[in-house]
Structures are given as structure tokens and as C-alpha cells.
N, C-alpha and C positions, 0 to 999 in steps of 0.2 A: 606528376602526379595526374590519374584520371580525375574529372570531375566529381564524380561517382563515390571517390575514395580520399576527397578533399576534405580534409577536418577543418580547414581554416575558416575563420579566425581562430578557432578553438586550438588549443596548445596543450588541455590535457583533459579530463572527464573524472569529474567528484562522484562517487556512488555515494549517496548522503540519507543517512537511517537512524531508526530511535535509538539504537544500542540497549543493552540488557545484562544484568550481572552475571558472573563466571565464576561464583564460589557464595558460600554462605556470607561471608562477610561482606561482599557486596551490595545483598540485596537491600539493607533499609538505606544506606548513602545512593544508591539508583534511586528508590524509592522518593528519597529527598528531593533527587533534581527535577525528577519529572512532574512533582508536586508542589516544588518551590512557590512561595508566595501567597498559598493557602491555607498556611496557617495548619495543615495537619499533625496532633501530636507523634511524637516518633513512637509510643503503644500501638496506635489505631494502625502505623506503618508497617509494624511487627506482624499485625494480622494480617495486613493484606498480603503481605510478603510469604503467608504459608502457602500460597500455590508456588512461588519457586523454590520455598524449603522443601515442598515434596518431591520437588528433581533435584536435589542437592543444591540448592540455590543457583542453579545454571540454568539462564535462558539460551534457546538452542539460536535466536536471532542471529547473535555474531556470528557462532558459527557458519549458520545458511549465507550471511555478508561474506566472509572467506571463501565461500563458494562459488557465489555469483561473482565475485571478483575474480576469480582463477577462471571462470567461463567465459568471463567478459575479454580477458588477457590472451586466451586461446581463441575466441571467436575473432578478435582482432588481428591478432598476429596472422590465422589461416586467412584472412580475408583480405591481407597485405595493409592492414592500418596502421601507420605508425603513431600512438599515440599514447600515453602514459594513464593509466587510472590508478586514482587513490580512493581513499574511503575515509568517514569522519561519520560522526553519532553525535546525536541531538543531548543524549541524556548518558552516555556511558566511552570508556576509552574504543577505541580513539576518537575523542573529540575532535566536534567540528573545527573548534576554534585553531585547534592544536593542527590540525590537518593544512587547514589553509595558510598557517605561516609556513608549514613544510613546504607545500606548494610553490609561495610567494619566495620562500629562499632558494629554491628548485629554480627559479626564472618563470613561473608561471602567470602570465597576465591576462589570459582571456579564456575563463574557464565553463565548461558545462556541467551542469548540475540535474544526476539524475536521482529523484527520491523515490527513496521505498514505499511510495503512496500513490494509488493508481488514478483516483478518484479527486475531483474537489470537495474540499470543506475546508472551516478553518484548519482543525489539528490535523491534515492529509496534506495541507497546501502551504496557507498563508503562514504556518506558524514554523513551518520550515524556513520559509522567506524571512521572517522576524530573527530567526536565529543566524541565517546567513546576513541578516543586517548588524545584529549583535557582535559576529565576528569579525565584521570589516572595520566596527568601529572600534573594537580591541586592537586590531593591526593597524589600524589608524593613530590610536594612543601612543602605539610602541613605534612611529615613526616609520614601520614599513609603506612598501609600494602596495597600492591597493587593485588587486586583479579587476576584470569587470568580470560577473557572475550573470550567467545565464540558465534559467532552469528549464531543463526540458517539461514538453508539454504532458498534460495527462494520457495513458496510453490504454487506459481498461478496454479501451475498443479496438487495440490494434490486435492483426491477427496475431503475432508471435505471442500474446499474452494469452487471448481467449482459447486458441488449439490445443494448444496442453489442458487446458480447463475442460474442454470436450472431450479428450481423451481420456481424463481422471475421472471423469463422470462413466463413461462406456465400460470402464476396468470396475468401478464400483459395481456396476448395474450387474457384471457378471459375475460379481462375487456371491451374489444373493442367491437363494435356492431358484431353483427354477420354477417351482410353483405359487413365488411370489415376485418376480422380477419384473415381468409385462404391466404389473400394477403400481409397481413402486411409485411413490413419492418424491419430486426432489424440493429439497428446501434448500434456498440459496441462500448465504449467512453474509451477514458483514457486519462490522461493530457499531452497536447503537449510540446515536450522540443524540442531546438536547434537540428536541424539534423546533427549537426556535436557531439553532445553527444549520438544522439539515435547511429552513425554508430560508437564510439567507445564503445558502451554499452557490458558488458558481459566478457569473455577471449579474448584476443588476437586473436585466432582462430574465434571468432565470430563475429570482428571487421569485416564492412564492410556497406553496403546500408542497413538503419536501426539497424542492429545490433543485438544483444540479444532483445534487447527493442522491437524492431518490432516484431521479430520471436516469440518471446513468448507469447506476444498478440495473434497475428493470431492464434497460437495453441489453447490458449481458446477460443476465436471466434468460431473456428473450431468445438470446443469439445462441445460448446453450442449448435449451431447451428445443429450440426449431433443427439445430444440429442434429440432436441426440433424436429426434423422430426420423430426420430423412435416415440417418443413417441404420436406424433400426426398424421403421416402421410402425414405431409404437410411440402415442402421444400421452407423455405422464405427467399426470397434473403438478404443478408447480406454485410455491410462493418465494416473496422476500420476506425473511424473518431477520433477525437481529441476535446481537450475542454479547456479554463481555461488558452489561453496561455498569457504571460506576458512579454515578451522580445522586445526589441525595432524592429520598422517595419523592420529594412535595415537586420537582420539576420534571415536566412530560419530555420523555426520552421517546424514542421511536421503538415501535414494537410490532407484532408479538416476538420475545422473547424463543427463542431456540427449543428449550425446554417448555415454556406455554405451549408454543407448535407442535411438539411432539405428541402431548397430551391431546391436543386437537384429533390429531389423524388418529390417535387408538379410539378415541370417543368415536370417530366416524367409521372405522372399522377399514382404516387404513393397512395392509396387509405388512406394509415395509418400507423406508426412507431410505434416502441418500441425502447427506448433509454436504452440501458444495459450498465452499468457504472463497468464494469471489470476491470477498472485501480485502484480501489479502496478499501477500506477496508471496510468502513463504509458511512453512508451520513453525511459529514460533508461539510464546508462551498461549495467548492467547487460542489458539488452535488445538494446542497441546493439550491444556486445562480444560476451557469452557467448551470444547467439542468433544476431545477425544476422553477426556474423564469425566466431565460432569454431566454433558447431553446424551452421551452411550450409557452414565449409568441410568439415567432416566428413563433412558430407550429399554434398558434391561430391565428395570422395573416396572416398565409398563408391560413388557414381553413381545416389545416391537423391532423388529429386525432392522438394524441400522447398517450402514456403511457410511464413511466419511472418505471424501474424494479428495487427492492431492490440491496443493496449491502449485504455482508454477515455478517457486523454487529458483534454482540453476538452468532449470532446463535450457538446451541448447538454443530452443527456438527465442527464447525470452531474452537468452543475450544477442542474438542476431538483430531483433527488435530494440532493442537499446543503441547498437549499434546503426539501427537505420533511422531511428530519432535523432540520432546525434548527427548524421551527414546531412536529413531534411532539413536542420535548424540551420547548421552550417550553410548549406546554399542557400536559403532563406536570408540570411547575413549578407550575405555576399552579394545579396541583389540577384542569386540564380533561380530556375525554376526549378522545384521540388515536389517531389512526388509524396502527398501527404497520406499513407495506408492508414484507413479505419473500416471497421466493419459496422452494420446495424443502421438506425434510423438518424441518429444524432452529427455523425461526421465528425472529422479531427478537430480537437479541441484547439484554443489559441495558445501560440506562443508565449505572448506578453498577459499577466494577469491584468486586468483594467483597474479601474478605481471604484471601489464598490464592491469588488471580488472577495466572497467570503470574509466579511470583515472581521476585525478584530474585536476582542472584550473589551480590552482597552486599548488607546492609541498607542500604538509603536508603530517605527521606522520598519519596513519590510523593505528588502532588496528582491531583485529579479523581477518589477514588477513598473507599471506604468507609474506606478506612486513612490518609485522608489529612492530614498533622495544622494544614491549611489549610480550614476551615469552608465 
């Protein structure tokens, strides 16, 4: 096998995602998993679950993970890369622990992990690492051999992640009426998180106002807006905005909210807007409800024409990017030279999360980092 297609030392790839309910009876148990330890009453979870019940109790995220899984297997086969791909979730079936147990029983001992979260933050990175540590602790208690797990780097600025979003914006702009298209605003959206979590996102040297979380999203927004300008000759006004806030009102979270931003655009006389969900890998529930339902209804109420551009989903370029990330890390682990693709001003992210990176809310072990208890 050529060095360019050598996955060693890895003997498997694990696609690690959030998970979601696949029927009405799953909704409250799923939300109990997501909020475990926070003491939220079941009645409140039923209220929160209305977003899911509105769509038959089914989140699209699991189907989208299956599509990405199929795209990865197809890409690997086409490239001549013989490496099995597994799938596990944090909060619903197939559960991460069950998948890792299956992988160990299949003889997998050195596993590369791709999380379906592209940016640095506690909930988008360290929490996945904590879940990996919990799963490894369970396998250890069961007397099973422990695999080494390596989480692949953040890919927010990888060309295979950014290019499909650029094309999505161009398609959405083309769907607007010609008389408003050239003056349409771009609203780049991502999940709001507490200010305190944003400020401590990324390595310690990145901590500060918004931390790595905000800087990484701003870099991607600039990349996409710049590419749209280059390809259309039009410089569309843009802003990074937030959605899907779920915390207590007295705790500061990143703002402005997308609906508030749409109101501001209307008051300022903007003729149209394209909502660009750069913070999400696929069109899961928070895109389907918070943008396609809630924000779109707000825009209709205001009389503001809007479109929502696509996430990368199972785009073949994204599948190819994951293959590149895997092979890049494999080469690095072997001590070989690896080309690290990245666009924008920030460059490629770190391979190994350093101590103090996206610190936990409470002290908990996390795998696949410099502070991992599992070598």
C-alpha cells in the first residue's frame, strides 16, 4: 500500500455523533439522556420535546449519519482504502459504548474518531472526549482489552467542509428574486453557547472574548462571504448570529439570536437574507425547527424574503475530507510528513487537545487528549 493510502496505525474509523429519537416513544428518554444530571423534571422535557413531536418524534440526525456512513464507505472503497467504518452516538442508539464494545470484539485496537462537530467548544469537543473516556472505563470494568482512540482534528476550515457550504449559499441566492438578490444579507448561524463556555473554548492561549469558538466561526464566515464575492462580483453584507439557545435566562449566552437579527435586518431595510448554518454538519432538528420553522416563520411575519442554505451532510467532498483527515493523522502517528489542508487565517487545528482546552464544567476524565488517562 502506498504511504498516501496507508491508514496504519489505525484499524478502524468511528463516526461519533449526538444521536436523536426515531419515534414518539423515544423523545423523552432521549432528552433524559441529553440532560442527565441537571435535575430537569419529566414534564419540562415533554414541553421541550414538542419540537420532535411536531415531526412525528423523529430527529433526522440518525438518518443523516447513516447517509454519511454510506458515503464514507463508498469513498474509501473508491479510493482503495480498506478500513472498516463504525458508528456510535452519545445520546441514543447505537450507543457509543455498545459500538466500542463491538469494535473491540471485532479485534479493533487503534481507532480514529471523527466527531460530527467541526469547531472547538466544550459541548462540541471535550464532551465527546469525556464520553469516550466513560465508554473505555465501562469496557475496562468488563475486562475487555482497551483500544487506543484518537480524535481527528477540528475540520471547520477544511476545503471539503467549506466548499459545499459556499455552493449552498450560491444556490440559495439564485433562488431569491432577481430584484432583491444582489442586496441580500448573509446570516451565518451556529449554536449559541454560554459566554463563559465560548470564552474558554480552544487551547488556553485562545481563551478570551469568544475564545476559539467565535474566532473559528468568524473565519469560516469570512471565507464563504469572500468566495461568494469572488464568484458573483457582489459583496453581500454578513454577520455571525446564533440559534438554539437552551439555558436559563439569567446566564449570558452568545447573541444575537437569528430571529432578533431578522427583525434588525427588516428595520434596517434589508431586502432579503440567506441563513447559512455553518455551525452544523447536517440538517438535524436544530436546523429543521429553529431555522426552517421558527426563523422562517419570523421572516414571513416581517415580510422579509429568506432562504436557508444547505449543510454539508453526506456531500462526497466532505466524505473525501474525512478520508484526508484520517490519512493525515495516520501519517503523523507514523512519524511521516503529512499535508494538512486548511483554508483561511487560522490554519489547521491541533491533533491532540492540550491540557486546559475547552475545560469541563466539572472535573471528569477525557480520552484522546494530552490529559487522557488512557494512553
